[in-house]
Structure formats: C-alpha cells, structure tokens
C-alpha positions as CSV (number, residue, x, y, z in Angstrom):
1,M,273.6,30.7,248.6
2,A,272.5,33.6,250.8
3,A,268.9,33.9,251.8
4,A,266.8,36.7,250.2
5,P,266.4,39.8,252.4
6,A,262.7,39.0,253.1
7,T,263.7,35.4,254.1
8,R,266.5,36.6,256.4
9,W,264.0,39.1,258.0
10,L,261.5,36.2,258.6
11,D,264.2,33.9,259.9
12,K,265.3,36.5,262.5
13,A,261.7,37.1,263.5
14,Q,261.2,33.4,264.1
15,E,264.5,33.0,266.0
16,S,263.6,35.8,268.4
17,S,259.9,35.0,268.6
18,K,259.3,38.7,268.2
19,V,258.1,40.6,265.2
20,P,260.8,43.1,264.3
21,V,260.0,46.7,264.2
22,M,261.0,48.1,260.8
23,G,262.6,51.4,260.2
24,G,260.9,54.5,258.8
25,D,261.2,53.3,255.2
26,S,258.5,50.7,255.9
27,E,255.8,53.3,256.4
28,P,255.0,53.8,252.7
29,R,254.9,50.0,252.2
30,E,252.6,49.6,255.2
31,E,250.3,52.3,253.8
32,I,250.4,50.7,250.4
33,M,249.4,47.4,251.9
34,R,246.7,49.0,254.0
35,R,245.2,50.8,251.0
36,L,245.4,47.7,248.8
37,M,243.5,45.8,251.5
38,D,241.0,48.6,251.7
39,L,240.5,48.5,247.9
40,F,240.2,44.7,248.1
41,A,237.4,45.1,250.8
42,Q,235.7,47.7,248.6
43,T,235.9,45.3,245.6
44,L,234.4,42.5,247.7
45,D,231.5,44.8,248.7
46,H,231.1,45.8,245.0
47,Q,231.0,42.1,244.0
48,G,228.3,41.4,246.6
49,T,226.0,43.9,244.9
50,F,225.8,42.0,241.7
51,L,226.8,38.4,242.4
52,E,223.4,37.6,243.7
53,T,221.8,39.1,240.6
54,L,224.1,36.9,238.5
55,G,223.2,33.9,240.6
56,L,226.8,33.2,241.5
57,T,228.7,32.6,244.7
58,Y,232.1,34.2,245.3
59,S,233.8,30.9,244.5
60,Q,231.9,30.4,241.3
61,A,232.6,34.0,240.2
62,K,236.3,33.5,241.0
63,L,236.4,30.3,238.8
64,L,234.6,32.1,235.9
65,W,236.9,35.1,236.2
66,R,240.0,32.8,235.9
67,L,238.7,30.8,233.0
68,E,238.9,32.5,229.6
69,A,236.7,31.6,226.7
70,G,238.3,28.7,224.7
71,D,240.6,27.9,227.6
72,T,240.8,24.3,228.7
73,P,242.9,24.0,231.8
74,S,243.1,21.0,234.0
75,L,241.2,21.1,237.3
76,K,244.6,21.3,239.0
77,E,245.8,24.3,236.9
78,L,242.5,26.1,237.4
79,A,242.7,25.5,241.2
80,R,246.2,27.0,241.1
81,R,244.8,30.1,239.2
82,C,242.1,30.4,241.8
83,G,244.5,29.9,244.7
84,V,242.7,26.9,246.1
85,D,243.2,23.2,246.5
86,P,241.8,21.1,243.6
87,S,239.5,19.2,246.0
88,N,237.9,22.5,247.0
89,L,237.3,23.5,243.4
90,A,235.8,20.2,242.3
91,G,232.5,21.0,244.0
92,V,232.4,24.5,242.4
93,V,233.0,22.9,239.0
94,D,230.2,20.4,239.6
95,Q,227.8,23.3,240.6
96,L,228.7,25.2,237.4
97,S,228.4,22.0,235.3
98,E,224.9,21.4,236.6
99,R,224.0,24.9,235.5
100,R,225.6,24.2,232.1
101,L,228.1,27.0,232.5
102,V,231.2,24.8,232.3
103,L,232.0,21.5,230.8
104,S,234.2,19.1,232.7
105,R,235.6,16.1,230.9
106,P,238.6,13.7,230.9
107,A,241.7,15.0,229.1
108,A,242.5,13.3,225.8
109,H,246.1,12.7,226.9
110,D,245.2,11.3,230.3
111,K,241.7,10.1,231.3
112,R,242.5,10.7,235.0
113,V,242.9,14.4,234.4
114,R,239.8,16.6,234.3
115,V,239.8,19.5,231.9
116,I,237.4,22.4,232.3
117,R,236.0,24.8,229.7
118,L,233.3,27.4,229.5
119,T,230.1,26.6,227.6
120,A,228.4,29.2,225.4
121,D,226.2,30.1,228.4
122,G,229.3,30.3,230.6
123,V,231.0,32.7,228.2
124,R,228.0,34.9,228.2
125,L,227.7,35.0,232.0
126,R,231.5,35.5,232.3
127,R,231.1,38.6,230.0
128,R,228.4,40.0,232.3
129,L,230.6,39.2,235.4
130,V,233.6,41.0,233.8
131,A,231.4,44.0,232.9
132,C,230.1,44.3,236.4
133,M,233.5,43.9,238.0
134,S,234.9,46.5,235.7
135,Q,232.5,49.1,237.0
136,N,234.2,49.2,240.4
137,P,233.2,52.6,241.8
138,A,236.7,53.2,243.4
139,I,238.4,52.7,240.0
140,H,235.7,54.3,237.9
141,A,235.9,57.5,239.9
142,L,239.5,58.1,238.8
143,P,240.1,60.2,235.7
144,L,241.2,58.1,232.7
145,K,244.8,59.2,233.0
146,R,245.0,58.1,236.6
147,Q,243.4,54.7,235.7
148,E,246.1,54.3,233.1
149,Q,248.8,55.1,235.6
150,L,247.4,52.7,238.1
151,L,247.3,50.0,235.5
152,D,250.9,50.6,234.6
153,I,251.9,50.3,238.3
154,L,249.9,47.1,238.7
155,R,251.4,45.6,235.6
156,E,254.8,46.4,237.0
157,V,254.2,44.7,240.4
158,S,252.1,41.8,239.5
C-alpha cells in the first residue's frame, strides 16, 4: 500500500534531514494556518478575560466544554476528547469534584473504569462558560452571513 502524500513528504524530509520547501501552492495553506493560529491566540486571550470570573483554570474549562449535560464518558474517553493523557485529567476531575461541578464514580459495567458526569451546578457553570466563549469578539464582529459561511467551512474541515 502506498503512503499518503503527507506521509511521503514527511518521510522525504526525515531522510534528508532538511525541511522541504514547498511550491507556491503552499502559500494559501500557510496563511490559513497562520490565521487559524492567530484566531486561536485571540480565543485564548478572550478566555482569559472570563475564566477568572468563572473561577476556572484553562484545563477545567476545557473539560467542562467537552462534557455535555447528561453525558457520562469514561475518564479515558474524556481525556481523549480533551487531547490529554487520562493521568493528567484525573487531577482536574478531582478539583471539579471537590467543587461539586462533576461527579466521578465507578462504571456499572466495570468498577475499574471511572465515569464522569456534570452535576446540576456543573451544567449551570458550563452554560455560562459556553455563553462567554460564544461572545468571541473576532467572530462576533463578522456579519451573520459571514459567520454562517465560516461555520460551513469549519464543519467541512473538522
């Protein structure tokens, strides 16, 4: 089976110990990535303005964002959603459990597996978090039609 184009490119780069210079068609992709990273940085700045008010760390907010009301993922699944190792997320779950924002208990099917769910207070705080995040000035400044277009593109690529 042939390697995917991106894999072949990476293999060649590793073999030569040099980063290949891509042709002119990479410029739009580079600008897209640069602008996505700029938007991500603006989003982090925006988060910083209200996370303290909500009494959340970035890690706690990320967990709440990835945990829907009524959802009961395992710690392992929730860590995958958050893009972290389960051992790193366990402490965040403990912090939120102490604040009675999440409930962590053994799974019915396997007592070794921890399942996590939002409490009523956690659902309320998550709603506030989502409302604050949704007021991102960079997105909010776009006309509604452009927001819809951006959403269509993001749905297509993610």
